[in-house]
C-alpha positions, 0 to 999 in steps of 0.5 A, spaced: 499 499 499 503 506 498 503 511 503 499 517 505 501 524 503 504 526 509 508 519 508 503 516 514 503 508 513 495 506 511 492 500 512 491 495 506 484 494 505 478 496 509 478 490 515 484 493 517 482 500 516 477 498 521 481 494 526 485 500 527 479 505 528 477 499 533 485 499 537 485 507 537 477 507 540 479 502 545 486 505 547 490 500 545 493 504 539 495 511 539 494 515 533 499 519 531 498 525 527 504 527 521 506 533 525 511 536 519 507 538 514 513 540 508 513 547 510 519 551 513 517 557 519 519 562 515 514 560 509 508 559 514 510 566 517 511 569 511 504 567 508 500 569 514 503 576 513 502 575 505 495 573 506 493 578 512 495 583 509 491 582 502 485 581 506 485 586 510 490 592 510 490 592 502 483 593 500 476 597 503 471 593 504 468 597 499 473 595 493 472 588 496 465 588 495 466 591 488 469 584 486 465 579 489 460 582 485 464 582 479 465 575 481 459 573 482 456 576 475 463 572 472 460 566 475 452 566 474 453 571 468 448 576 471 
């Protein structure tokens, strides 16, 4: 079975998945979640900074509403 998108091991079939869920539910096995998403801390900080700046600081609410109206008109053809 190929690994998951983050490299984690997955059960081979439906029965294996059901058994794993049962073991996690009863406490026999702990669920391990991947901690590394492949991005460095600098990239995360830059992405968060860029998104906040673009969404709130760069545009006024009126400009955002105007863009939303144009987008809806294009999408729905009105």
